[in-house]
N, C-alpha and C positions, 0 to 999 in steps of 0.2 A: 500342486503348485500352479499349473497352467490355469486351472479354473479360478483359483484365488486371484491371480493377476488379471484375469478377464473381469471378475467382479469388481476389482479395484478400478480398472479403467472405466467400467460402466458407471461407477459412482462418481469418478472424476468428471466424466462427460456430463452427467446430470448436474453436478455442482457448477461446472462452467456455464451450462445453459441457464441455471437458476440465477447465477451472478450476472450473466449477460442481460437477462430480462430486467433485473433491478437497475443495471447500468443504463439500459435503454429508456426506462421510466425517468431516470434522472435527467437525461438529455431531452427527451421528447415532451415531457409534461411540464418541466420547469425552466430549463435553460435556453433551448433553441427558440421557443416562441418569443422570448424577450431579448434575443441576440446576445445572451450572456454565454461566455465560454471560458473555461480554465486553461485555454491554450491547447496545444497538441493538434493532432490531425482533425479532431472535432472542430477546432476553431477555423482551420482552413476549409473544412467541409461547409461550415456556416457561410463563409464568404462566397464560395462557389454556388451554394444554394440561393444566396441573395441575387446573384447575377443570372443564373441559368435555371433556377427553380427545380433543380434536381434533388432527389431524396438524399438527406444527409447521410443515412447509413450506407447507401450505395456509393456515394462519393468517398466516404471513409474507407470502404472496402477496396475500391479501385485505386486509392492512393497507397494503401498498405501493400498491395501486390508488388509494385515496382520497388518499394522500400525494402521488402524482403529480398528481392533479386539483387538490388544494389548492395545490401548487407552481405549476401553470399559472395558476390564478385569482388568487393573491395575490402571487406573486413574478414571474410572467412567464417563469419558467425553462422552457426546452424541452429535451426529451431526444430523441436520435436513436433510430433503430430498434434499433441495437445495445444501447443502454442498456435499453430496454424488454425486448428479448430476453434480456439478461443477468439482469435482475430476475426474469423469469418462470422461466428455466431454473435459476438458483441457488436460488430458493425451492422449486421442485419437486424438485430434487436432494436436499434434506434428507430428503424422504419416500422418494424412489427408492433412496437408499443406506441406508435403515434396515434393521435386521436382519429385521423381519417381512416386508418386501417382497422382500428378497433371498432369504429362505427360501421365499417363495411362488413365485418364479420358478426355484428350484432351485439357486441359487448356494451357499447354506448349507443343506444337507439336514438337518443336526442342529443345533438351537439350544442344546442342553444345555451345551456348553462356554462359551457366551456369556451364559448365564443366571445372574445373581448376586442375592444378597439385599442390599438397600440400604434402610436405615430401615424394615425390616419388610416391604418389597415386592420382588417380582421385577422386575429391570431387565435389559435386553439391552445389553451393552457388550463391547467387545473386551477390556478389562482388568478385573481383579478390583478390588473396592472398596479392598482393601489397597494398591493402586497408584494412589491418588487423585492424588498429585503427578505421577506419570508420565502419567496420563490428561490432567491439566490441561496439561502441557507438550506432549504429543503432539497433543492437540486444538487447542491454540492455534497450534502450528507448521503443522499441516495446514490449518487454517482460513485462516491468513495466506497460505500458499502459494497456496491456491485463489483468494483475493481478489486477490492480486498478479497471477496469470495472467489473471483476468478483466479487470483494469485494463489489463494489458499489451496485450490484444487489443481495447482501447477499448470495453469493456463497463462495466456498472454494476449494483450490486445494490440500488439505491434506498436504503431505510433511513433512518437519522437525518440524512443530509445535508439533507433537506428541512426538518424541524423546526429544525435548527441554523440554516439560512438564515432561517427565520421569526423565531427568537429574535434573531438579529443585526439583522434589519431593524427589528423592533419596539422593541428595547432599546438598540441601538447598541454592545453589548459585542463583544469580539473573537470571531473564529471559534473559536479555541482555548478560550476561556472558555465559549462556548456549547456546544461539544462536551463539556467537562467537566461542565457543569450537566446536560445531557440524559442523558449516559451514567451519571452518578452517580445521578440520579433513578431510572433504569431498574434499575440494579444494586441500589439500596436496596429497590425494590419487589420484586425477586426474593428478596432476603434475608428480607423481611417475609413474603412469601407462603409460603416454605418453612421459615420460623422457624429459620433456621440462620445465625448471625452469621459463621461461617467462610466462607460463600459470598462474603462481601464481599472477603475476601482472595483467594480463588480467582478472582473476577471481575477484580480489578485485575491479577493475574498474567496472566490470559488476555488482557486488553486490551493490556498492555505487549508480551507476546510476539507476539501476532497482528499488532499494528501494525508491529513491527520486521520480521517475516517478510513482511508485505505489501510493505513498502518494498524488501526484498531481491529478492522475486520479480518485482516490477514494474519496478524500476530496476537491479537487479543490485548486487553488492558494489562498493564504491569501488575500482576497479582503477588509479586514477591518484592522483598526489600533486601538490599545488600547493606549491611551495617559494619562500619569500621569503628573500632573502639581503641582509643589511645588512653592508657591508664597505667599508673604505678602498681595497681592491683590486678593486672591483667590475668595472672594465673588463677586467682580466686574467682574472678568473673567468668573465666573459661569453665571452671569446674561447676559453677552454679548454672551456666547455660546448659551444660551436659545434663545435669541432674534435674533441673526444673522445666526446661524447654525441650529437651531431647533433640537438640540441634548440634550439628558439627561445627567446629571452630578451627580456623587456620591461623597460625601465629607467624607474623612477619617480624623479622629483626630489623629495627630502625634506630636512628640516632636523632636526638633532639637538635633542631637547628639553633636554638637559643643557648642551651647549656652544654650541648655536646655529649650528654649522657646517653647510654644505651637504653632503648625502649622496646617493649613488646607491643605490636599492633595486632589486634584481633580482627578477623573477618568472619562474619556469620551471615548466611542467607536464610531468611525466615519468611513465613507467610505474613500477610499484612496484619492479621489479627494478633500476631505474636509481637508486633512492634511495641505496643504499650507495655506488656509485661517485661519485655527485654530491656527497654529504656529504664523502667522502674527498678529492675534488678541491678542494672549498672549504676544508677545514681544512689541506690541504697548502700552499695559497697564503696563507691568512690564518687562523692558529690562533685569533685573537680575534674572528672574524666571528660574527655573530648570525644563526642560521638557524631559520626557522619552517616546519613541515610541516603541511599540511592535507589531509584526504581530499577528493577531487574525484570527484563522481558522474557528471559529464557534461561534455564539451567539444565545442563546435561550432567547427570551423575546420580549417585545413590540418594534415594529419598525424594527425587524430583522427576517429573515427567516432562521431557523436552517438547516444545511447541515450534521448533525451528522448521521453516519451510524449505523443503528440498525440491527445487524446480528442475532437477535433472532426473533422467530415467533411472529407476532402481536397477542395480545389477543383480543378476542371478549368482548363485554360489559358484556355478561353473565359470562364469565370466570373471569373478573375483580370483579364483584359482588360476585362470589363464593369465590375468594381469600380474599376479605374483610370480608365476613361472617366467613370464617375459622379463620382469624386472630382475629376477635372479640371473637369467642368461646375460642380460646387459651388464650386470655387476661382474659376472665371471669373465 
């Protein structure tokens, strides 16, 4: 068991490192050179880099350290070793994947193809300033994939999660609203610092794309569909689904809002490739049936393999027994 856990931790650390390198490429090759930022600590780091010419990664790391301390003192939130490891590696990767460092270690012997003029200054970027939209998209996609991989291997990059928690605790507003306030303030600060209103548009494009890509990389594409079927022939449809598609069905008792009559509503979760045969089956039995299809990102149960991300440390059998015994004593 101990060796298995050690191998698991080793794989998780490699996964976090791999995700961090992709994360660093997104920032260093596409976003930082053109002053684009999806907000967060990276946006603040770009502002400080502009004034003091300090490495963006080192600034991000130095800002995350007090954020972790504030979190511990004011919120009581604790972070595992993987979270701290992910925060350090992802911050350092921004500098490690920068063109000057890669040139120094010989990966890019000639920086001339990557040197461009932007706002009267030389910048190092993979794409030309004429391809700003492509840089924004490529940077956001790469950044999101890197973040998603880090999350998938149960790591963390720190960042604005901590001030968001503070805002929620002190003001009582929702987490989504707190994120919007924090990220918008950072994005506005970036726009004011670089005196370019267009950066506001780029920033929200980056924020939207990187968020979506993070979800896809960490959870995967929705490969399942949840199908709700409302029909007067629900029992026959249920039997046909069992027989022809080999899928389970749950029956909900419902009442028609218009007529008040009792109804059976079927719920079936199936693979995407089974959606066509399922809808054809339903319509062949009851052409007037009402069918609702939803994306399903994860299912836990017989016939399906869960892809849920568990960001907490796994408990050993001994710890589980100890927790159960403690709960029993409290109950007694």
